[in-house]
C-alpha positions in Angstrom: 3.6 -85.5 -21.8 3.1 -81.8 -21.1 5.0 -79.2 -23.3 6.3 -75.8 -22.2 8.1 -73.1 -24.1 11.4 -71.6 -23.0 13.6 -68.7 -24.1 17.2 -68.8 -25.2 18.4 -67.1 -22.1 17.0 -70.1 -20.1 19.3 -72.5 -21.8 22.9 -73.0 -20.7 24.7 -76.0 -22.2 23.0 -79.2 -20.8 21.0 -77.2 -18.2 17.6 -75.4 -18.6 16.1 -73.2 -16.0 12.3 -72.7 -16.1 11.3 -69.3 -14.6 7.9 -68.4 -16.2 5.5 -68.1 -13.3 2.5 -69.6 -15.0 4.6 -72.6 -16.0 6.0 -73.0 -12.5 2.5 -73.0 -11.1 1.3 -75.5 -13.7 4.2 -77.9 -13.2 4.4 -77.7 -9.4 0.8 -77.1 -8.2 -1.3 -78.6 -11.0 0.8 -81.4 -12.4 2.5 -81.9 -9.0 5.8 -82.9 -10.7 8.8 -83.6 -8.5 12.5 -84.2 -8.8 13.4 -86.9 -11.5 10.1 -86.4 -13.4 10.4 -85.7 -17.1 9.2 -82.7 -19.2 9.3 -81.7 -22.8 10.4 -78.1 -23.4 10.2 -76.2 -26.7 13.0 -73.7 -27.4 13.8 -71.1 -30.1 14.1 -72.2 -33.7 11.7 -75.2 -33.2 14.1 -77.2 -31.0 12.6 -79.7 -28.6 14.3 -80.6 -25.3 13.4 -83.7 -23.4 14.5 -83.1 -19.9 14.6 -84.5 -16.3 13.8 -82.2 -13.4 16.8 -81.9 -11.1 15.8 -79.2 -8.6 12.6 -77.3 -7.7 12.3 -74.0 -5.8 9.6 -71.4 -5.5 10.9 -69.3 -8.4 12.6 -71.8 -10.7 12.9 -75.4 -11.9 16.3 -76.7 -12.9 16.3 -79.4 -15.6 18.9 -81.6 -17.3 18.7 -82.1 -21.0 18.4 -85.8 -22.0 17.7 -85.3 -25.7 17.5 -82.4 -28.2 16.0 -82.4 -31.7 14.1 -80.4 -34.2 10.3 -80.4 -34.0 8.3 -81.5 -37.1 5.1 -79.8 -35.7 5.4 -76.6 -37.7 4.4 -75.5 -41.2 6.9 -75.2 -44.0 5.2 -71.9 -45.1 5.0 -68.8 -43.1 1.4 -67.6 -42.7 0.6 -64.2 -41.2 -3.0 -63.5 -40.2 -4.1 -59.8 -40.4 -7.4 -59.6 -38.6 -9.6 -56.6 -38.0 -10.1 -56.8 -34.2 -13.3 -58.7 -33.1 -15.2 -58.5 -29.9 -14.2 -61.0 -27.2 -14.7 -63.9 -26.9 -14.7 -64.1 -30.8 -11.2 -62.6 -31.0 -9.9 -65.0 -28.3 -11.4 -68.0 -30.2 -9.9 -66.8 -33.5 -6.4 -66.5 -32.0 -6.7 -69.9 -30.5 -7.7 -71.6 -33.8 -5.2 -69.6 -35.8 -2.5 -70.9 -33.5 -3.7 -74.5 -34.0 -3.7 -74.0 -37.7 0.0 -73.0 -37.7 -0.1 -69.3 -38.2 3.4 -67.8 -37.5 2.2 -64.2 -36.9 -1.0 -62.4 -36.0 -1.4 -58.8 -37.0 -4.4 -57.1 -35.4 -5.7 -54.0 -37.1 -8.5 -51.5 -37.0 -10.6 -50.5 -40.0 -13.7 -48.3 -40.5 -16.2 -50.9 -39.4 -14.1 -52.4 -36.5 -16.5 -52.6 -33.5 -13.8 -52.7 -30.9 -12.4 -49.3 -30.0 -8.8 -48.8 -28.7 -9.0 -46.1 -26.0 -5.3 -45.8 -25.1 -1.8 -47.1 -25.6 -2.2 -49.0 -22.3 -5.4 -50.6 -23.6 -3.6 -51.6 -26.8 -0.7 -53.1 -24.8 -3.0 -55.1 -22.5 -4.9 -56.6 -25.4 -1.8 -57.7 -27.2 -0.4 -59.3 -24.0 -3.7 -61.1 -23.4 -3.7 -62.4 -27.0 0.0 -63.5 -26.8 -0.9 -65.5 -23.6 -3.7 -67.2 -25.6 -1.2 -68.1 -28.3 1.1 -69.6 -25.7 -1.6 -71.8 -24.1 -2.9 -72.9 -27.5 0.6 -73.8 -28.7 1.2 -75.9 -25.7 -2.1 -77.8 -26.1 -1.5 -78.6 -29.8 2.2 -79.3 -29.2 3.4 -76.8 -31.7 7.2 -76.6 -32.2 7.1 -72.8 -32.3 5.2 -69.8 -31.0 3.2 -67.4 -33.1 3.8 -63.7 -32.4 1.1 -61.2 -31.8 2.2 -57.8 -33.3 1.2 -54.3 -32.2 -2.2 -53.1 -33.4 -2.0 -51.1 -36.6 -4.5 -49.0 -38.6 -5.8 -49.6 -42.1 -3.0 -47.6 -43.7 -0.5 -49.6 -41.8 -2.1 -52.7 -43.2 -1.7 -51.5 -46.8 1.9 -50.7 -46.1 2.8 -54.3 -45.3 5.2 -55.2 -48.1 7.2 -58.2 -46.9 5.0 -60.9 -48.3 5.2 -63.2 -51.4 1.4 -63.4 -51.6 -1.5 -61.5 -50.1 -4.9 -63.2 -49.7 -7.8 -60.9 -49.1 -11.2 -62.3 -48.2 -14.3 -60.2 -49.0 -18.0 -61.0 -48.6 -18.9 -58.1 -51.0 -16.8 -57.9 -54.1 -15.0 -61.2 -54.3 -15.4 -62.5 -57.9 -12.4 -65.0 -57.8 -12.7 -67.9 -55.5 -9.9 -68.4 -52.9 -9.4 -72.0 -54.2 -8.8 -70.7 -57.8 -6.5 -67.9 -56.6 -4.4 -70.2 -54.5 -4.1 -72.8 -57.3 -3.1 -70.2 -59.8 -0.3 -68.9 -57.5 0.9 -72.3 -56.4 3.9 -72.2 -58.6 5.2 -69.1 -56.8 5.0 -70.7 -53.4 7.8 -72.8 -51.8 9.2 -73.6 -48.4 9.4 -70.5 -46.2 7.2 -68.4 -48.5 5.5 -65.6 -46.6 1.8 -65.4 -47.1 -0.5 -62.7 -45.6 -4.2 -63.5 -45.1 -6.4 -60.5 -44.6 -9.8 -60.9 -42.8 -12.1 -57.9 -42.3 -14.3 -56.8 -39.4 -17.7 -58.0 -38.2 -19.3 -55.1 -40.0 -17.7 -55.9 -43.3 -15.3 -53.9 -45.4 -16.1 -50.3 -46.2 -16.3 -49.5 -50.0 -13.5 -47.0 -49.7 -11.3 -49.7 -48.2 -12.1 -52.1 -51.0 -11.1 -49.4 -53.5 -7.8 -48.9 -51.6 -7.1 -52.7 -51.8 -7.7 -52.7 -55.6 -5.5 -49.7 -56.1 -2.8 -51.6 -54.2 -3.2 -54.6 -56.5 -4.8 -56.8 -53.8 -7.6 -58.9 -55.3 -10.7 -59.5 -53.2 -11.6 -63.2 -53.0 -14.7 -65.2 -52.1 -14.9 -68.2 -49.9 -18.0 -69.4 -51.7 -21.8 -68.9 -51.7 -22.2 -68.9 -47.9 -21.6 -65.8 -45.8 -19.4 -66.5 -42.8 -18.8 -64.7 -39.5 -15.4 -63.1 -39.5 -13.9 -65.7 -37.2 -15.3 -68.5 -39.3 -14.0 -66.9 -42.5 -10.5 -66.8 -41.0 -10.5 -70.5 -40.1 -11.9 -71.5 -43.5 -9.4 -69.4 -45.4 -6.5 -70.7 -43.3 -7.6 -74.2 -44.0 -7.6 -73.5 -47.7 -4.0 -72.1 -47.6 -2.7 -75.0 -45.5 -4.3 -77.5 -47.8 -3.0 -76.0 -51.0 0.5 -74.9 -49.9 1.7 -77.1 -47.1 4.6 -79.1 -48.4 
């Protein structure tokens, strides 16, 4: 059964109003759902609502809640992916796969070797909006109980200033001497439900030596994914898989 996400303001007691234009088009014109058909809606805080359509208009669908419960399709840990922006369609693919792997937050950033250039605030805003839409569609397809957020694009200094994490995992094709597997296992005792983990993946052109020195000065250890050298988008998927395998409770 198709899944759609709703906001808190769309919920009123036993009634839910769907107003998102893309969802209305999907439900009415693609799925051709009608009155008395059933839907599954995902709300804030991982709540799932099984509903029946009561009324359809051009700009809204009114639904009645039949059942409400917490979704189990979410990770116990909170993984944030900080990714130096890649060229499309690599960036789009990475966001899609990160969503499927349960990432809670995507933090795009620019570094010295980032190929993509941000030309204006408008350009930045449009990119973030596009990536958030990809998150939405991917979350629907894999039936996630929650939506990942795409944060505003930051620079390298902003990346170093991120300090709300229990563990930072930095992947490097250059200077990584400790394997990600060893690092995650050694820190496993410090990880519990709702721990906040930051995974940092560099640009297509690799990390600049000055950036690596800045990481080391900040106490962030560069890690290796093994003997093979991966593309940036592949490295992110491989590292996320390691984290989920080691830490998912």
